[in-house]
C-alpha distance (Angstrom), angle and dihedral (degrees) to the residues before:
residue distance angle dihedral
M1 . . .
T2 3.79 . .
K3 3.78 124.2 .
T4 3.78 116.4 -152.3
S5 3.78 114.3 -133.6
K6 3.79 115.1 -119.3
T7 3.80 90.8 -159.6
D8 3.79 116.5 120.4
W9 3.81 94.9 -132.8
S10 3.82 95.4 177.3
R11 3.83 91.0 55.3
L12 3.81 90.4 49.2
A13 3.80 91.4 49.0
R14 3.81 89.8 55.4
Q15 3.82 93.8 45.8
D16 3.80 117.7 106.9
D17 3.81 114.6 -123.0
Q18 3.80 89.4 -122.1
A19 3.81 89.5 63.5
I20 3.81 92.9 60.9
D21 3.81 112.4 106.7
T22 3.81 107.0 -132.6
S23 3.80 96.0 162.7
D24 3.81 91.5 115.8
I25 3.82 95.1 58.3
P26 3.80 129.4 57.9
E27 3.77 119.1 -115.5
L28 3.80 112.9 -111.2
N29 3.79 109.9 -123.0
D30 3.82 132.7 -169.6
N31 3.81 90.9 -89.9
F32 3.80 90.8 59.5
F33 3.80 91.5 55.0
R34 3.82 93.2 44.1
E35 3.80 91.0 55.9
A36 3.80 98.0 36.2
E37 3.80 116.7 114.8
L38 3.76 123.5 -153.2
R39 3.79 109.2 -140.9
V40 3.76 112.5 -166.1
P41 3.80 116.5 177.4
A42 3.80 113.2 -116.7
K43 3.78 114.5 -103.0
Q44 3.77 124.6 -136.1
T45 3.77 125.4 -158.6
V46 3.80 111.8 -123.5
T47 3.76 138.9 164.9
I48 3.79 113.4 -122.2
R49 3.78 127.6 -178.5
L50 3.80 112.4 -136.4
D51 3.77 130.0 177.0
T52 3.79 109.6 -95.3
D53 3.80 94.2 -120.9
V54 3.82 92.4 49.2
L55 3.80 92.6 52.4
A56 3.82 91.7 44.2
W57 3.82 90.5 52.4
F58 3.81 92.5 52.2
K59 3.82 91.9 46.6
E60 3.82 90.4 50.4
Q61 3.81 88.1 61.2
G62 3.80 88.9 66.9
G63 3.77 136.7 -116.1
G64 3.77 119.1 -11.2
Y65 3.79 94.5 45.6
Q66 3.81 91.7 139.6
T67 3.81 89.8 54.5
R68 3.81 90.3 50.4
I69 3.80 91.2 50.0
N70 3.82 88.8 50.3
Q71 3.83 91.2 49.4
L72 3.80 91.7 51.6
L73 3.80 91.6 48.2
R74 3.82 89.9 49.3
Q75 3.82 91.6 50.8
Y76 3.80 90.2 50.1
M77 3.82 91.0 48.0
Q78 3.81 92.2 50.3
A79 3.81 92.1 47.3
Q80 3.79 90.4 52.1
Q81 3.81 91.4 48.1
K82 3.81 90.1 55.0
L83 3.80 89.8 55.4
R84 3.81 92.6 59.8
């Protein structure tokens, strides 16, 4: 199932940043960034058995293939959590 975007991307690409209405969001100031905390989930080294062609496909996409596999697994996990 694919949903087609109704966004006029070419119009947005031509739009000047000053024309963007940001009145509904607060501006992030220096204080925000001073107090911001980066929370990165801890990683654990594991051994996982993948089909050879699946692993080859991810490696063909270039460096960071393990991160991409992790991102896909996280998206699947979150989708399953929403179903409960």
